[in-house]
Legacy VTK file of the C-alpha trace (Angstrom):
# vtk DataFile Version 3.0
C-alpha trace
ASCII
DATASET POLYDATA
POINTS 312 float
74.751 67.897 118.598
71.013 66.389 118.744
70.436 64.476 115.109
67.253 63.672 113.056
66.331 60.699 115.547
66.701 62.963 118.745
64.944 66.076 117.275
62.162 63.641 115.697
61.587 62.062 119.249
61.497 65.693 120.955
59.129 67.081 118.614
56.947 63.884 118.858
57.020 64.300 122.759
56.336 67.893 122.529
53.247 67.497 120.083
51.712 65.115 122.502
52.199 67.459 125.416
51.641 70.862 124.361
49.654 70.813 121.227
46.308 72.861 121.478
47.615 74.690 124.611
48.078 78.573 124.665
51.250 80.498 125.564
50.166 83.165 128.033
53.065 85.022 128.344
57.094 84.419 127.202
60.151 85.154 129.163
63.585 85.617 127.399
66.810 85.752 129.227
69.680 88.072 128.998
71.806 86.293 126.440
71.793 87.423 122.848
73.065 84.582 121.204
70.288 82.102 121.297
67.853 84.928 119.439
68.037 84.500 115.839
64.991 87.152 115.329
64.533 90.005 117.332
63.477 89.496 120.982
60.411 91.802 120.656
59.229 89.879 117.507
59.633 86.582 119.097
57.582 87.559 122.233
54.804 89.567 120.211
54.732 86.382 117.823
54.438 83.819 120.732
52.206 85.577 123.223
48.682 84.480 123.297
49.050 82.272 120.370
47.674 78.329 120.326
50.137 75.938 119.575
48.370 73.931 116.635
51.243 71.262 116.351
54.709 70.762 117.091
57.029 68.866 114.118
60.466 68.217 113.004
62.176 70.030 109.818
65.708 68.511 109.418
67.220 69.145 112.792
64.780 71.992 113.720
61.406 71.982 115.909
58.950 74.032 114.196
55.706 74.965 116.459
52.774 75.789 114.196
50.914 78.571 115.751
47.536 80.027 115.337
47.468 83.937 116.711
45.136 84.915 118.928
46.078 88.451 119.601
48.960 90.779 119.746
51.475 89.653 122.447
53.548 91.633 124.619
57.187 90.998 125.571
59.024 90.748 128.708
61.712 93.430 128.216
61.756 96.165 130.493
60.500 99.592 130.019
64.071 100.665 129.416
64.376 98.150 126.489
66.758 95.888 128.196
66.378 92.091 129.275
65.554 91.351 133.049
68.002 89.801 135.116
67.909 85.730 134.613
65.942 84.263 137.384
68.012 82.456 140.260
67.591 78.749 140.295
64.280 77.921 142.173
63.492 81.571 142.350
59.873 82.814 141.398
59.513 84.299 137.853
57.911 87.840 138.090
56.460 89.434 134.749
58.227 92.740 133.950
55.184 94.979 132.556
55.748 97.549 129.570
55.044 101.145 129.961
52.523 102.248 127.475
55.337 104.209 125.254
56.973 101.007 125.081
53.845 98.887 124.169
53.534 101.208 121.243
57.199 100.910 120.016
56.846 97.104 120.168
53.658 97.572 118.034
55.051 99.656 115.671
58.490 97.776 115.475
56.512 94.406 114.896
53.135 93.862 113.499
51.978 90.430 113.379
48.794 89.898 111.963
46.061 87.187 112.582
47.981 84.598 110.266
49.549 81.440 111.282
52.829 81.659 112.495
55.883 79.681 113.408
58.458 79.386 116.174
61.500 77.493 115.210
63.594 76.099 117.444
67.564 74.753 116.633
68.706 72.766 119.762
72.735 73.582 118.870
74.937 71.362 121.033
73.442 71.097 124.310
70.000 72.619 123.663
66.819 71.228 125.382
62.919 71.790 125.389
61.159 70.460 128.119
57.680 70.748 129.667
57.895 71.682 133.422
55.587 72.277 136.260
56.012 76.111 137.162
57.306 75.322 140.869
60.280 73.061 139.625
63.887 74.533 139.814
64.868 77.009 136.876
68.095 75.773 135.561
71.131 78.209 135.235
71.532 78.355 131.471
67.509 78.905 131.074
66.987 81.246 127.848
63.278 81.295 127.315
60.404 80.336 129.283
56.770 79.975 127.988
54.148 79.822 130.367
51.214 78.076 129.033
47.409 78.345 129.778
47.550 74.818 131.277
49.542 75.883 134.250
52.884 74.240 132.757
56.188 75.842 131.394
57.830 75.088 128.357
61.527 75.925 128.939
64.477 76.213 126.404
67.603 75.455 128.165
71.306 75.680 126.693
74.625 76.012 128.389
76.747 76.085 125.508
74.369 78.875 123.838
74.687 77.130 120.093
70.990 76.732 119.938
68.741 79.149 118.309
65.329 80.593 118.476
63.554 82.186 115.772
60.077 83.257 114.301
58.467 83.319 110.853
55.342 83.401 108.875
53.632 79.940 108.107
55.395 78.597 105.462
58.380 81.064 105.586
60.784 78.762 107.151
62.737 76.478 104.826
64.951 73.894 106.487
66.951 73.030 103.093
68.037 69.839 101.948
66.445 66.236 100.960
64.302 64.710 103.602
65.978 61.325 103.901
62.859 59.450 105.396
61.055 60.639 102.423
63.905 60.317 99.667
63.647 58.368 96.786
66.349 56.777 94.880
66.593 59.231 91.701
66.650 62.419 94.023
69.346 60.695 96.582
71.348 59.807 93.741
71.203 63.097 92.143
72.500 64.830 95.634
75.882 62.645 94.709
76.600 63.252 91.084
79.694 64.659 90.078
80.806 65.371 93.652
84.485 64.655 94.440
83.888 64.969 98.239
84.010 61.955 100.753
80.785 60.510 101.097
80.752 60.909 104.513
81.075 64.650 103.995
78.251 64.709 101.433
75.879 62.828 104.124
76.836 65.604 106.746
75.886 68.554 104.194
72.781 69.947 105.468
72.347 71.477 102.122
72.123 68.145 100.559
70.525 65.961 102.986
68.980 67.463 106.316
68.971 65.866 109.560
71.675 63.389 109.258
74.557 63.782 111.699
77.946 62.099 112.460
76.527 59.230 114.367
73.966 58.110 111.831
76.408 58.804 108.664
78.878 56.240 110.436
76.302 53.812 111.171
74.611 54.038 107.840
77.716 53.859 105.931
78.808 50.761 107.858
75.596 48.968 107.003
76.003 49.781 103.146
79.538 48.620 103.261
81.136 51.834 102.051
83.815 53.593 103.569
83.722 57.118 104.796
86.561 58.307 102.678
85.080 57.235 99.194
84.286 60.034 96.816
80.598 60.394 96.337
81.006 60.302 92.791
82.648 57.084 92.366
80.139 55.210 94.222
77.915 53.119 91.793
74.358 53.161 91.752
73.516 49.767 93.419
75.884 50.897 96.533
74.059 54.204 96.637
70.835 52.345 96.629
71.942 50.421 99.710
73.290 53.291 101.441
69.687 55.001 100.890
67.951 51.927 102.418
70.567 51.925 105.239
70.092 55.479 106.138
66.254 55.044 106.369
66.666 51.628 108.277
69.203 53.264 110.758
67.007 56.328 111.204
63.884 54.465 111.992
65.332 52.139 114.615
66.983 55.271 116.372
63.510 56.936 116.447
61.979 53.702 117.955
64.504 53.797 120.769
64.374 57.409 121.362
67.706 58.411 120.077
71.070 58.319 121.191
72.020 59.761 124.655
75.814 60.179 123.908
76.243 63.348 126.435
73.519 65.838 126.864
70.782 64.616 125.092
67.129 63.956 126.688
63.529 63.957 125.487
60.865 66.465 126.316
60.043 64.244 129.128
63.799 64.479 130.544
64.302 60.803 129.634
67.445 59.425 127.734
67.433 57.350 124.619
68.740 53.858 124.050
70.159 53.576 120.342
73.791 54.099 121.645
73.369 50.522 122.795
72.867 49.583 119.199
75.995 51.407 117.927
77.975 49.189 115.616
80.809 51.472 114.676
80.239 54.758 116.130
82.387 55.548 119.401
83.763 51.849 119.362
87.380 52.991 118.321
89.748 49.780 118.491
86.913 47.629 119.548
86.101 44.405 117.435
83.708 44.598 114.595
80.553 42.959 115.131
80.432 41.385 112.342
84.136 40.150 111.314
85.999 40.955 114.693
88.467 43.471 113.152
89.147 46.613 115.222
87.254 49.543 114.430
89.223 52.563 113.151
89.013 56.056 113.661
89.637 58.663 111.200
89.133 62.474 110.706
87.189 64.026 107.973
86.650 67.427 107.447
87.385 68.025 111.276
84.739 65.296 112.151
85.633 61.846 113.551
84.251 59.095 111.751
84.497 55.252 112.644
84.503 52.219 110.555
85.288 48.854 109.920
88.730 48.578 107.586
87.477 44.943 106.199
83.499 45.148 105.907
83.824 48.357 104.514
85.274 49.230 101.096
LINES 1 313
312 0 1 2 3 4 5 6 7 8 9 10 11 12 13 14 15 16 17 18 19 20 21 22 23 24 25 26 27 28 29 30 31 32 33 34 35 36 37 38 39 40 41 42 43 44 45 46 47 48 49 50 51 52 53 54 55 56 57 58 59 60 61 62 63 64 65 66 67 68 69 70 71 72 73 74 75 76 77 78 79 80 81 82 83 84 85 86 87 88 89 90 91 92 93 94 95 96 97 98 99 100 101 102 103 104 105 106 107 108 109 110 111 112 113 114 115 116 117 118 119 120 121 122 123 124 125 126 127 128 129 130 131 132 133 134 135 136 137 138 139 140 141 142 143 144 145 146 147 148 149 150 151 152 153 154 155 156 157 158 159 160 161 162 163 164 165 166 167 168 169 170 171 172 173 174 175 176 177 178 179 180 181 182 183 184 185 186 187 188 189 190 191 192 193 194 195 196 197 198 199 200 201 202 203 204 205 206 207 208 209 210 211 212 213 214 215 216 217 218 219 220 221 222 223 224 225 226 227 228 229 230 231 232 233 234 235 236 237 238 239 240 241 242 243 244 245 246 247 248 249 250 251 252 253 254 255 256 257 258 259 260 261 262 263 264 265 266 267 268 269 270 271 272 273 274 275 276 277 278 279 280 281 282 283 284 285 286 287 288 289 290 291 292 293 294 295 296 297 298 299 300 301 302 303 304 305 306 307 308 309 310 311
């Protein structure tokens, strides 16, 4: 699953490429799983809206939109999704009947206020800017046609990603933003918590955006074992952990994130931070500091990698 550095990299790339562009039309696929908001509401919110900026909130990509006028959906007149386009085929817009237009306007009444399109990439989701003549991949679930002539496509083979819309300020990612956290607020997250520190770091209600890779790497740099109870870690070690979290995340962002399986950025390019991993995915390999073999354990169903000598 893309974590904070990967999502930040994608959001920055999209901000450079589509900020200021206008969404002319929206195509939504047949699969209902990716749609966290109703299809009519998503289409009506996005169509004819200007993308003012793109940013990250936790593991979510947020498009800040300025409404131009009420959009129309690409549902058919019978209220069904059109069939997904064949790879390489030309997309054709499905027009709504006057009656369905009226129903859409009755069900969804967008105002001229600013709105947001929120995208969670899930396990295998991608957001990519494409030329309209480029091949439409099999697992494409949304295509936004832009006034510039390009298309913004959401592709997700496993369909764990989610698309939703909200009024500006209506979306809350939850948890503390690690890159902005001060020590006192960071310490408060773990006070009295008997769960392993690794589990606490992965709890998005506490700290948003940190996932398996960067939790392992941060704990290694801080010299803390992943099974240590959060409440037993003294202030000085938690201070070191906070510094390590920020250091690891900044380094990973600078290198475009970690490409372990499916991750690519908005331009389809892989990241390079996986070349800098010190423990994650290095089971039985020698520690880069002390040469002790890296161990792998499972905590709450998640793999955790650590050095039994460097981490206490």
